Each structure stands twice: as structure tokens, then as C-alpha cells.
C-alpha positions, -999 to +999 in steps of 0.1 A: -641-780+603-658-762+632-674-728+627-654-700+645-670-685+676-673-647+677-651-647+708-623-660+687-614-624+677-607-615+714-570-620+708-544-617+736-519-589+734-510-555+749-547-545+751-579-551+769-613-562+755-647-548+766-682-543+753-698-509+745-735-503+741-742-478+713-770-471+689-789-501+701-761-526+696-733-542+716-699-533+700-667-552+708-640-526+716-603-530+722-578-505+737-544-504+751-538-492+787-564-482+812-595-466+797-595-429+804-619-402+792-592-376+801-572-386+770-583-374+735-602-402+718-590-418+685-617-442+673-602-467+648-626-482+622-615-512+601-622-520+564-639-547+545-630-583+553-610-575+584-618-568+621-604-547+649-570-565+648-560-546+617-552-517+641-528-538+663-498-516+654-517-484+661-533-493+695-502-493+716-483-466+696-511-441+698-517-449+735-481-443+743-483-410+725-510-398+749-543-407+731-571-430+740-570-453+710-600-476+707-605-501+679-639-516+674-654-544+654-678-526+631-715-535+630-718-571+617-681-580+622-661-600+647-677-601+682-700-571+676-737-577+672-748-587+637-783-573+629-798-580+595-802-543+587-785-510+593-756-510+568-765-476+552-745-445+555-768-428+580-769-457+604-732-464+602-725-427+610-750-430+639-729-459+652-697-439+653-716-409+668-731-431+696-698-449+702-680-416+710-707-407+735-708-442+750-671-442+755-676-410+776-663-384+752-677-352+738-657-355+706-631-377+688-607-381+660-619-408+636-595-430+618-608-453+591-595-477+564-616-484+533-652-490+544-642-476+578-631-444+561-666-440+546-679-441+581-654-413+590-666-391+560-702-397+568-700-391+606-680-359+601-706-346+577-738-358+595-726-354+631-701-325+629-702-315+665-686-347+677-658-350+651-627-330+656-607-344+627-606-375+605-578-396+590-587-419+561-566-446+546-573-457+511-608-443+515-618-414+491-649-393+497-680-412+485-689-386+459-654-385+445-654-423+443-687-423+425-675-397+400-643-416+392-659-450+389-683-435+363-658-413+345-624-429+350-618-462+332-588-471+353-606-466+386-637-484+373-617-515+362-598-515+395-628-511+417-661-522+401-655-558+391-652-573+426-677-548+439-704-560+415-696-596+423-706-589+459-742-580+450-755-616+444-774-629+474-761-661+489-737-668+461-715-639+473-717-652+509-706-686+498-678-671+478-664-653+509-665-684+531-657-713+508-624-731+510-617-717+545-621-680+535-599-682+505-615-651+490-602-629+518-567-644+514-568-636+477-581-601+482-554-592+507-527-607+486-539-590+454-539-555+470-508-555+492-472-548+485-446-575+478-425-568+509-454-574+533-465-605+513-432-621+519-432-614+557-442-638+585-467-613+597-486-615+564-492-653+569-507-646+603-528-617+589-543-639+562-550-667+587-567-644+612-589-628+586-598-661+569-611-673+602-629-641+611-650-640+579-663-675+587-679-664+620-716-669+616-733-640+597-701-620+592-700-627+555-736-615+550-732-584+571-699-574+556-714-577+521-744-556+531-721-525+533-713-529+497-748-539+486-762-507+501-734-486+486-742-499+451-780-504+452-787-471+469-773-453+438-806-462+420-829-454+449-841-422+466-823-430+498-790-431+480-797-398+462-805-381+496-774-395+512-752-382+483-769-348+485-762-346+522-726-356+516-722-327+492-708-305+519-673-293+524-657-302+558-637-275+576-620-298+600-585-313+594-586-343+571-556-365+567-557-387+536-532-416+534-527-439+504-501-466+499-477-459+471-484-492+456-522-493+461-537-505+428-572-505+441-577-469+451-559-448+425-543-413+429-569-393+410-598-403+433-579-394+464-569-360+448-606-354+440-615-358+476-598-326+484-628-308+470-648-319+501-624-307+527-609-272+531-580-286+553-570-316+533-536-331+538-527-360+514-497-382+522-482-411+504-472-442+525-440-458+511-435-495+507-472-504+510-503-512+490-539-509+501-533-519+537-508-491+545-514-491+583-504-527+585-477-527+558-458-496+570-471-489+605-441-468+615-448-441+590-486-443+595-482-441+633-459-411+630-484-393+608-514-401+630-496-390+662-487-357+646-522-353+631-538-356+665-521-324+676-535-303+646-560-278+659-595-283+646 
């Protein structure tokens, strides 16, 4: 079987593809409609094992609602550059900060799922002038997650097993890509709701993401996010990052969680309210961990409304 080319993620649809230079890298960006800095920017940041296409339902809906919705392949994913380093919280926040500026905006609403949500929390904390509000999907504040993984047996069992398995160099990369990306298929299936799993769309989602994880260097780069998150807990850089993250945000924060999400449990999302004075938690019905894909109508309605909340 041939190895997928990075350009294979430039899928046709009601959107356009372009490249954006930011923080020393070339990012693959996708948006619906004609790019316009006159519209308020919503920057969409995907999670582990996926790529920009996870926001396909949001791109057109948010653009039709009057926003400039831009989905990107994060550092190391899809058709974005894949440097060997830079998967720490500071650099990832710097990526989002630079993307906002490179897209021609002075501020933005950040929307992130899972690992992309971590980038939202970090950017809002470390670069507050450019972030008007954040919406996170299945993505608790990193300090709340650390606390629950240590103190809460249920969250630890749900989260830590697979997370630790990603720490082994080379073996973890082979695990992600072997048997045509079967790991990604199993991960999505394990953490999604039954209704979505039985749909025709789910079959396409699994196929697209299985292919994308086999793009050269994507497996390694995607795992570097998780390796830094774990290993930094035992190093001075991780302690400094967590100290910096111990600040309460005073911008609007919308926290979404699928009602059937067995990976990110309710207590850790509730704990995240400690880090935001304007924290609005909402449950997404008929969905698991991938709420924005499983129930896009409800998520789109909430994001559209959230974009009008005054910072």
C-alpha cells in the first residue's frame, strides 16, 4: 500500500484551502467563503488522531452565521509542517497566537476539541490580548485534568491507560499506523456514541482519519503532544507551565461535553470552572467524545450564540 501524501487531506467541499505562515511554520488552513478580516475570527483546532476535516460541519454553518471560521491542521498534522520539536504548551499557544495575526486579525474566538482545547486554554492564558473567548469540547483545563487523574480513580482508568501507552518511542508510532491505522479506528469507535457509529458518515470519518495518520511523520508528531504532556510533569518546564496556567480567565468560556463521553468524565469538566469566572458548561445530547461531529446541529447553535457573548 502506498504512503498517503500530505496533500491528500485537501479534500473538496464547500471550502477553500490555503497556506498560512505563522510561528516559523507553514500551516494548512481551510475556510468556507471568501476570506475576510472584517468578520470576527473563529479559529478551529482539532484533537488527537484527526485533522482539520473534523470541523466540516462547523465551517459552513459558522460562516453562514457571519463569522470567519478557519480550521487548521495543527503543527505536525495533515498538510501542515511537521518539525521534530515544538509540541509543548508554550509553543502550541504561540502557534495559535501567530495564526490569529497571520490571518489578519487582532483577536479571535478559539474553538478546540481534546488536544486542540488544551491549545485554547494555554493561548487564552499566555496570550490574553488576542483571545476574546474560548469554546472547548471534551477538553478540561490542564490543571483540573491533572488533579482528577491523580485523585479520581474513574478518570484515571478512563484516561491514563492509553495515554501511557503512547509514551514508548517507535513502538507507539508503529501501533498508530499498523494495519492501515487500525488504532485510530478503534479509538474513535470506543469513544463515540452508538447512533453515530451506525451511520454512513462514521464509516467515512474512520477511513479519512486512518489514512491521515499514515501521512509520513504524523504518527510521531501527534504522539509528541502526549509525550510532552506526560513527561513534563516530572521536569522543571512542566512545573513552570502548570504554574503559569494557575490563573483564572475572565473571558467567556464555553465548555461542551458529549452526554455519553466515557473518556472525559463530568467531574473534571466541572472542576475546570475554577479557572474561568465566566464558565458556561453545556451537555451535548446523543454524542460521545466527538460531540461536534456526532451532534453538529446542537454544537453549531451553541457556538453561533456563544460568538455574540461580549468579552
